C-alpha positions in Angstrom: 56.6 134.7 77.7 54.8 134.6 74.3 51.7 136.6 76.3 54.5 139.7 75.9 55.4 139.1 72.6 51.5 139.3 71.8 51.2 142.2 73.9 54.3 143.9 72.5 52.9 143.0 68.7 49.5 144.9 69.3 50.7 147.9 71.5 53.5 150.3 69.7 54.1 152.1 73.0 55.4 148.9 74.4 58.8 148.9 72.9 61.8 146.6 73.2 63.3 148.7 76.4 60.3 148.3 78.2 59.8 144.8 77.7 61.5 143.3 81.2 59.4 145.5 83.1 55.9 144.1 81.1 57.5 140.8 82.1 58.2 141.8 85.6 54.4 142.9 85.8 52.9 140.1 83.9 54.8 137.8 86.6 53.4 139.6 89.5 49.9 139.5 88.0 50.1 135.6 87.6 51.6 135.8 91.0 48.4 137.6 92.2 46.2 135.2 90.5 47.1 132.2 92.3 46.9 133.1 95.3 45.1 131.5 98.0 41.3 132.1 97.2 39.3 131.4 100.6 40.9 133.7 103.3 39.4 133.1 106.3 38.6 136.8 108.3 38.6 137.1 112.6 38.1 139.7 114.4 41.3 141.6 115.1 40.1 144.6 117.2 37.1 146.6 118.3 37.5 150.4 118.2 35.2 152.1 120.1 35.7 154.5 118.2 33.6 157.4 118.8 30.7 159.0 121.5 28.5 159.6 119.3 27.3 157.1 116.3 29.7 157.0 113.6 28.7 158.0 110.0 31.2 156.7 107.7 34.7 154.7 107.5 37.4 155.0 104.7 40.8 153.6 103.9 43.7 154.8 102.5 44.9 152.8 99.7 47.4 150.5 101.1 45.0 150.1 103.9 47.7 151.0 106.9 45.4 153.8 107.5 41.8 154.7 108.0 39.4 157.4 109.1 35.8 157.7 110.6 33.6 160.1 110.8 31.0 160.9 113.3 28.0 163.2 114.8 30.5 164.0 117.5 32.2 166.5 114.8 35.2 164.9 114.6 37.2 162.9 112.2 39.5 160.2 113.3 42.5 159.1 112.1 43.6 155.0 112.7 46.6 153.0 112.3 45.0 149.6 110.9 47.7 147.4 112.0 47.9 148.3 115.9 44.0 149.6 115.8 45.5 152.7 117.6 44.2 156.3 117.3 46.5 158.4 115.5 45.0 161.5 115.5 41.4 163.4 115.8 40.7 166.1 113.1 38.7 168.7 115.2 37.2 172.0 113.9 33.6 171.1 112.2 30.6 172.8 114.3 28.4 169.7 113.3 28.2 166.3 112.4 30.9 165.0 110.0 29.7 163.2 107.4 31.6 162.4 104.1 35.0 161.5 104.5 37.9 160.4 101.9 41.2 160.0 101.3 43.0 161.2 98.0 43.9 157.9 97.1 45.7 156.3 95.8 48.0 158.9 97.3 46.6 159.5 100.8 48.2 162.3 101.9 45.1 164.4 102.4 41.7 164.0 103.7 38.4 165.6 103.1 35.5 166.3 105.6 32.2 167.0 104.7 30.0 168.3 107.4 26.3 169.3 108.2 28.2 172.9 109.0 27.9 173.5 105.4 31.5 173.3 104.9 34.4 170.8 103.5 37.8 170.8 105.4 41.3 169.7 103.8 43.7 168.1 106.1 47.1 166.5 106.7 46.9 162.6 107.3 50.6 163.4 108.9 50.1 166.2 110.8 46.5 166.7 111.6 46.7 169.8 110.3 43.9 171.8 108.5 44.9 173.2 104.9 41.5 175.0 104.0 38.1 175.3 105.0 35.9 175.8 101.9 32.8 177.7 102.3 30.0 178.1 100.1 27.1 175.9 100.0 24.2 177.2 101.7 23.2 173.2 103.0 24.4 170.4 104.4 27.3 168.4 102.7 26.1 164.9 102.3 28.8 163.5 99.9 32.2 164.4 98.8 35.0 162.9 96.3 38.8 163.6 95.2 39.5 163.0 91.4 42.0 160.4 91.0 45.0 163.4 90.4 44.2 165.1 93.6 43.8 168.5 92.5 40.5 168.9 93.3 37.7 167.6 95.8 34.0 168.1 95.1 31.4 168.3 97.3 27.6 167.5 97.0 24.9 169.2 99.3 21.1 169.4 99.6 21.1 172.9 98.9 21.0 171.4 95.2 24.5 172.1 94.1 27.7 170.2 93.8 31.1 172.5 93.8 34.6 171.7 92.9 37.1 173.0 95.0 40.8 173.7 93.8 43.3 171.8 96.2 46.4 173.7 96.0 44.7 177.4 95.8 42.4 176.6 98.4 39.5 178.4 96.7 36.3 177.1 94.7 36.8 176.3 91.0 33.2 175.8 89.8 30.0 175.3 91.0 27.7 172.6 89.2 23.6 173.8 89.0 21.0 172.2 87.2 19.3 169.9 90.1 16.2 170.4 91.7 16.8 168.4 94.8 19.3 167.7 97.3 22.4 165.8 95.6 23.4 162.7 97.4 25.9 161.1 95.4 28.5 162.0 92.9 31.5 160.5 91.4 34.8 161.5 89.3 35.6 159.2 86.4 39.0 158.2 86.1 40.9 160.5 83.7 39.4 163.5 85.9 37.5 165.4 82.6 33.8 164.0 84.1 31.8 164.1 87.1 28.3 162.7 87.7 25.7 163.9 90.2 22.7 161.8 92.2 20.1 163.7 92.6 16.8 163.2 94.8 15.1 164.4 92.1 15.4 161.0 90.1 18.2 162.6 87.6 21.8 161.8 87.4 23.8 164.7 85.6 26.9 164.2 83.7 29.2 167.1 83.9 32.3 168.8 82.2 35.0 169.4 85.5 36.9 172.1 83.5 33.9 174.1 82.5 31.4 173.0 84.8 28.8 172.6 81.9 26.2 169.9 82.1 26.9 167.3 79.5 24.1 164.7 79.7 21.2 164.5 82.1 20.2 160.5 82.5 16.5 160.5 82.5 14.7 157.7 83.5 14.5 156.8 87.1 10.9 157.2 88.6 12.3 157.7 92.4 15.3 159.1 94.4 18.6 158.2 92.9 20.9 156.4 95.8 23.8 155.7 94.0 26.0 156.5 91.3 29.3 155.2 89.5 31.8 155.1 86.4 33.3 151.7 85.4 37.1 152.0 85.2 37.5 152.6 81.6 34.8 155.5 81.8 32.5 154.4 79.5 29.8 153.0 81.4 27.6 155.0 84.2 25.3 152.4 86.9 23.0 154.5 88.6 20.8 152.7 91.4 17.1 154.4 92.7 14.7 154.1 95.1 12.3 152.9 92.3 14.2 149.6 92.9 15.7 149.6 89.5 19.2 149.7 88.5 20.2 151.6 85.3 22.7 150.9 82.9 23.9 154.2 81.0 26.6 155.1 78.3 28.8 157.7 79.4 29.8 159.1 76.2 26.5 160.0 75.0 24.1 159.9 78.1 21.8 157.4 76.6 19.9 154.4 78.4 21.4 151.2 77.8 19.7 149.1 80.1 17.3 148.4 83.4 18.2 145.8 85.6 15.3 144.5 87.4 14.5 141.9 89.9 14.8 143.5 93.6 11.2 144.0 95.2 12.2 147.1 97.2 14.4 150.2 97.0 18.1 149.9 95.7 20.5 151.3 98.2 23.7 150.8 96.7 25.2 149.8 93.5 28.7 149.2 92.4 31.0 148.2 89.6 33.9 145.6 90.1 37.1 146.9 89.2 37.5 145.4 86.1 34.1 147.0 84.8 32.4 143.7 84.1 30.2 143.1 86.7 27.5 145.1 88.6 26.2 144.3 92.3 23.2 145.8 93.3 22.4 145.6 97.4 18.3 146.2 98.6 16.2 147.3 101.1 14.3 144.0 100.2 17.5 141.9 101.9 19.0 140.7 99.1 21.7 141.4 96.6 22.5 140.8 92.6 25.5 140.5 90.4 24.7 141.4 86.5 27.1 140.7 83.5 27.7 144.4 82.3 27.9 143.0 79.2 25.1 140.9 78.9 23.0 142.7 81.2 22.3 139.0 83.3 21.7 138.3 86.6 24.3 136.2 87.1 23.9 135.6 91.1 21.7 136.3 93.6 22.9 137.1 97.0 20.5 136.0 99.7 20.7 135.2 103.5 20.5 139.1 105.2 17.7 139.1 107.7 17.7 142.9 107.0 18.0 145.5 104.4 21.8 145.6 102.6 22.6 149.1 102.5 26.7 148.6 101.4 27.7 146.6 98.7 31.5 146.5 97.4 33.7 143.9 95.3 37.0 143.5 96.7 39.8 144.7 94.3 40.3 141.2 92.6 36.5 141.2 92.0 35.8 137.7 93.3 34.5 138.6 96.7 31.5 140.4 97.4 31.0 142.4 100.6 27.8 143.4 101.9 26.7 145.6 105.4 22.9 144.8 106.7 20.8 145.9 109.1 20.7 142.5 110.5 23.4 143.5 112.2 26.3 141.4 110.3 28.6 142.0 107.5 28.8 139.1 104.9 31.4 138.0 102.1 30.3 136.0 99.2 31.0 134.2 96.4 30.9 137.1 93.6 30.7 134.4 90.6 28.2 132.1 92.5 26.4 134.3 94.4 27.3 131.5 97.8 27.8 132.8 101.5 31.3 132.4 102.1 31.3 134.1 105.7 29.6 136.1 108.5 31.4 138.7 110.3 29.4 138.6 113.4 29.7 140.7 116.4 28.6 144.4 116.1 24.9 144.9 118.3 23.7 147.4 116.3 23.2 147.7 112.1 26.3 148.0 109.9 25.8 150.7 107.4 29.5 151.0 105.9 32.3 148.3 105.1 35.4 148.6 103.3 38.1 146.4 102.1 41.8 147.6 101.9 43.2 147.4 98.3 44.9 144.2 98.8 41.8 142.4 99.9 43.2 140.8 103.1 41.5 143.8 105.8 38.0 144.3 106.1 36.7 147.4 108.5 32.9 147.6 109.5 31.2 150.5 110.8 28.2 150.5 112.9 25.4 152.1 114.8 26.7 150.4 117.7 29.4 153.0 117.5 32.1 150.7 117.1 34.3 150.0 114.1 35.8 146.4 113.6 38.9 145.8 111.6 38.9 142.0 110.5 41.7 140.1 109.6 
């Protein structure tokens, strides 16, 4: 294993005692990279999840469970393997709009509602640990930090709040936006959080103090999406102004504007390695850019309506899109070629997700069903 020798030379932390473990990890990685590429997805189950429309779907890390939020004021927990409903989380007094597992752990679920509260639940028992009150308008986005010590909520009241999971109380309020906050994202280390707003800006905040460190100014329309890359060096933002912008996360300076779409950008994302950026637009197309060169390397064309969601599989070689044309599609991330069309929903699809292994997909649609593909 010449590779391991090389890693050992360059990394003082990797001593002789952990050499065996490194060899094991590299073997696993090699196996993973050698796995069959063209997994064909088939419809496994149609879940008539809720009586009223769905708002969101999300997997836990392993993909063994997923959750659905709905206008019926509940969040449901599902077993992926059987398609069975495990439990219903009841207690909100209005639409359950934003939902998340505390991945990678997955033992807790957070729900954000139009009733202005966020609730924290046990995945296993369905017990409500805490109800976080303080926002004065609808909660429309939320996120756990990776350390699973905080949950952040973004609201139509122009503020975001960080809540302490252990204590069950508010840790800090992030004030400074002049319009609704519709996107937020922690960095991997958990010391920074970004918020995207209808005021056309994205703010970078210090998590410990709640102090605003940078305001990313440049977009000329509402922000639709904002994300850190894995090593927290870059921030990507998408806007209703039809552009996507790349920023230095440390300094808050603008690096590049990625253009080419003829209508609003509805979603942006990095692949897990942070080397590629994918954009989804109301113009019905997607684009893939190289984060280093900022060049467009692939165009994703074929949907018959706007693309509201785009994501890479964890391996980074596939892209999944959800569209108002009632289909979800799978694409080759390097070429933009369409590999598969997932058909069957009777209304627009607004949510799609891969499990961590990349061999299961869930789609959520306005037809009130959720579909499992595997």
